[in-house]
Rosetta silent file (secondary structure, phi, psi, omega in degrees, C-alpha in Angstrom):
SEQUENCE: MDPAVAAVMILLSCSRGQTSVCRPIDSPPDLYMSVQQCRASLKERLARSANGVIIGRCREIDLSITGSLPAGHAIVTVTRGVGNKTVTSYIVPRKTD
SCORE:     score description
SCORE:     0.000 S_00000001
   1 L     0.000  141.831  175.055   -0.063    0.036   -0.012 S_00000001
   2 L   -53.648  123.119 -179.883    1.151    3.532   -0.825 S_00000001
   3 L   -62.367  -17.275 -178.824    2.653    5.131    2.337 S_00000001
   4 L   -78.358  -17.540 -179.858    0.806    8.377    1.267 S_00000001
   5 L   -75.524  120.034 -179.308   -2.584    6.664    1.888 S_00000001
   6 L  -116.048  -11.330 -176.773   -3.847    7.701    5.311 S_00000001
   7 E  -153.084  153.087 -178.595   -7.737    6.919    5.133 S_00000001
   8 E  -127.458  145.329  177.615  -10.096    4.614    3.430 S_00000001
   9 E  -105.142  127.793 -177.182  -13.803    5.180    2.666 S_00000001
  10 E  -112.900  125.311 -179.669  -16.096    2.148    3.480 S_00000001
  11 E  -114.599  143.686  172.336  -19.513    2.147    1.825 S_00000001
  12 E  -130.021  139.562  171.972  -22.495   -0.110    2.602 S_00000001
  13 E   -96.225  120.330 -172.070  -25.633   -0.593    0.521 S_00000001
  14 E  -112.605  148.894  178.173  -28.672   -0.937    2.741 S_00000001
  15 E   -66.091  133.096  177.465  -32.215   -2.281    2.015 S_00000001
  16 L   -47.102  119.736  172.462  -34.668    0.613    1.521 S_00000001
  17 L    87.264   -7.111 -173.121  -36.211    1.316    4.917 S_00000001
  18 E  -135.787   85.937  176.145  -34.081   -1.277    6.738 S_00000001
  19 E   -73.050  -11.931  170.523  -30.607    0.035    7.679 S_00000001
  20 E   -71.847  -11.371 -176.367  -30.045   -3.084    9.642 S_00000001
  21 E  -113.851   92.741 -176.314  -29.824   -5.046    6.417 S_00000001
  22 E  -129.204  150.190  176.608  -26.612   -3.689    4.754 S_00000001
  23 E  -139.858  144.706 -176.236  -23.925   -5.260    2.573 S_00000001
  24 E   -54.530  137.384  173.220  -20.560   -3.954    1.418 S_00000001
  25 L   -66.635  136.361  177.694  -20.672   -2.250   -1.960 S_00000001
  26 L   -72.984   70.887  175.135  -18.873   -4.262   -4.728 S_00000001
  27 L  -153.131  156.893  175.905  -16.163   -1.885   -5.647 S_00000001
  28 L   -59.822  147.693 -178.251  -12.553   -1.228   -4.786 S_00000001
  29 L   -66.330  150.108  173.488  -12.245    0.893   -1.628 S_00000001
  30 E   -89.905  133.931 -171.819  -11.518    4.698   -2.221 S_00000001
  31 E  -115.050  146.576 -179.614   -8.191    5.603   -0.627 S_00000001
  32 E  -140.312  156.420 -177.285   -7.234    9.189    0.501 S_00000001
  33 L   -83.509   -9.472  174.580   -4.183   11.045    1.701 S_00000001
  34 L  -150.480  157.104  169.760   -6.098   12.392    4.770 S_00000001
  35 H   -64.315  -38.457  178.985   -9.214   11.682    6.822 S_00000001
  36 H   -53.547  -52.670  175.722  -10.255   15.237    6.031 S_00000001
  37 H   -58.020  -39.297  179.023  -10.237   14.537    2.355 S_00000001
  38 H   -64.708  -47.720 -174.590  -12.100   11.255    2.790 S_00000001
  39 H   -67.693  -38.646 -178.882  -14.837   12.943    4.897 S_00000001
  40 H   -66.571  -45.166  178.089  -15.334   15.743    2.328 S_00000001
  41 H   -60.717  -50.711 -179.153  -15.626   13.047   -0.528 S_00000001
  42 H   -52.765  -43.693 -179.148  -17.955   10.904    1.739 S_00000001
  43 H   -63.526  -42.652  178.761  -20.306   13.875    2.252 S_00000001
  44 H   -66.769  -40.085 -176.487  -20.551   14.355   -1.514 S_00000001
  45 H   -69.892  -40.479  179.388  -21.029   10.684   -2.170 S_00000001
  46 H   -69.343  -34.417  173.869  -23.708   10.269    0.421 S_00000001
  47 H   -54.639  -38.840 -174.237  -25.613   13.432   -0.907 S_00000001
  48 L   -79.389   -9.161  179.994  -25.945   11.571   -4.259 S_00000001
  49 L   -78.738  132.755 -178.252  -27.544    8.553   -2.530 S_00000001
  50 H   -83.568  123.985  171.409  -31.307    8.387   -2.740 S_00000001
  51 H    56.822   36.606  179.607  -33.092    8.163    0.680 S_00000001
  52 H    61.265   28.042 -175.569  -29.994    7.007    2.611 S_00000001
  53 L   -75.196  -15.853  176.131  -29.757    3.688    0.852 S_00000001
  54 E  -112.465  132.700  172.387  -25.942    4.102    1.035 S_00000001
  55 E  -127.839  153.684 -172.317  -24.189    4.613    4.354 S_00000001
  56 E  -156.725  162.289  175.582  -20.468    5.124    4.801 S_00000001
  57 E  -145.111  154.433  172.084  -17.627    5.960    7.064 S_00000001
  58 E  -107.306  135.041  177.134  -14.004    7.115    6.718 S_00000001
  59 E  -130.801  137.760  179.973  -11.405    5.311    8.693 S_00000001
  60 E   -72.316  152.123 -177.774   -7.738    6.153    9.329 S_00000001
  61 L  -102.175  125.930  176.174   -5.245    3.436    8.217 S_00000001
  62 L   -90.387  105.570 -172.218   -2.796    2.290   10.773 S_00000001
  63 H   -59.500  -25.957 -179.669    0.413    1.912    8.652 S_00000001
  64 H   -74.397  -24.594  177.911    1.979   -0.452   11.158 S_00000001
  65 H   -74.384  -39.348 -176.370   -0.856   -2.922   10.610 S_00000001
  66 H   -80.769   -9.764 -178.582   -0.790   -2.756    6.741 S_00000001
  67 L    84.687   -2.702  179.775    3.018   -3.231    6.656 S_00000001
  68 L   -88.022  154.577  179.728    3.484    0.097    4.869 S_00000001
  69 L  -113.853  148.994  172.457    6.097    2.610    5.998 S_00000001
  70 L   -65.979  155.503  172.459    6.059    6.310    6.174 S_00000001
  71 L   -56.938  139.745 -174.309    8.259    7.977    3.611 S_00000001
  72 L    74.220   15.978  179.834   11.891    8.055    4.577 S_00000001
  73 E  -117.455  167.400 -179.386   11.676    5.146    7.090 S_00000001
  74 E  -147.822  161.294  174.791   12.983    1.560    6.923 S_00000001
  75 E  -102.851  124.462 -179.304   12.524   -1.565    8.877 S_00000001
  76 E  -112.701  129.033  178.746   15.589   -2.770   10.826 S_00000001
  77 E  -106.424  133.670 -177.619   15.446   -6.377   12.195 S_00000001
  78 E  -116.015  123.269  172.417   17.628   -7.243   15.222 S_00000001
  79 E  -110.672  133.255  170.433   18.378  -10.877   16.150 S_00000001
  80 L  -120.503  122.138  179.689   19.708  -11.754   19.650 S_00000001
  81 L    69.127 -157.026 -178.199   20.751  -15.269   20.401 S_00000001
  82 L  -127.370  144.794  177.907   18.988  -18.295   19.220 S_00000001
  83 L   110.288 -173.901 -178.678   15.415  -19.522   19.551 S_00000001
  84 L   -67.553  153.691  174.344   11.942  -18.050   19.717 S_00000001
  85 L    59.065   35.585  178.669   11.389  -14.394   20.541 S_00000001
  86 L  -106.351   -2.590 -171.328   15.011  -13.405   19.696 S_00000001
  87 E  -118.777  126.069  172.352   14.048  -11.228   16.722 S_00000001
  88 E  -124.993  143.478  178.755   12.676   -7.707   17.024 S_00000001
  89 E  -106.604  139.317  177.249   11.758   -5.346   14.206 S_00000001
  90 E  -125.498  144.939  169.928   12.066   -1.453   14.433 S_00000001
  91 E  -100.761  123.696  179.373   10.794    1.208   12.176 S_00000001
  92 E  -125.271  159.361  174.642   13.494    3.858   11.938 S_00000001
  93 E   -67.820  141.016  176.021   14.191    7.014    9.921 S_00000001
  94 L   -86.757  136.273  176.654   16.291    6.224    6.818 S_00000001
  95 L   -72.520  132.329  178.999   19.472    8.126    6.512 S_00000001
  96 L  -107.487  143.812  175.992   19.563   10.247    3.322 S_00000001
  97 L   -95.603    0.000    0.000   22.700   11.176    1.626 S_00000001
């Protein structure tokens, strides 16, 4: 995932009059560089939806969970000894020349 991506828009299509019966929309998720950009786009997207048939949320992406790194950073893996739990990974700033 692109490290510039900071938020994702999640959309659900709901049965008319029954917001408890919703399913994910079959389309790739929309990705944004900020939660603010996502919320602005979400507001426009929901305004086009008739009678609240579509509901949605913007969620911040935790880069440590996705395995993505912020620009200018690298993963350093340190191994101490032999056996389980002897390896630790760190996210550190990358030195630029």
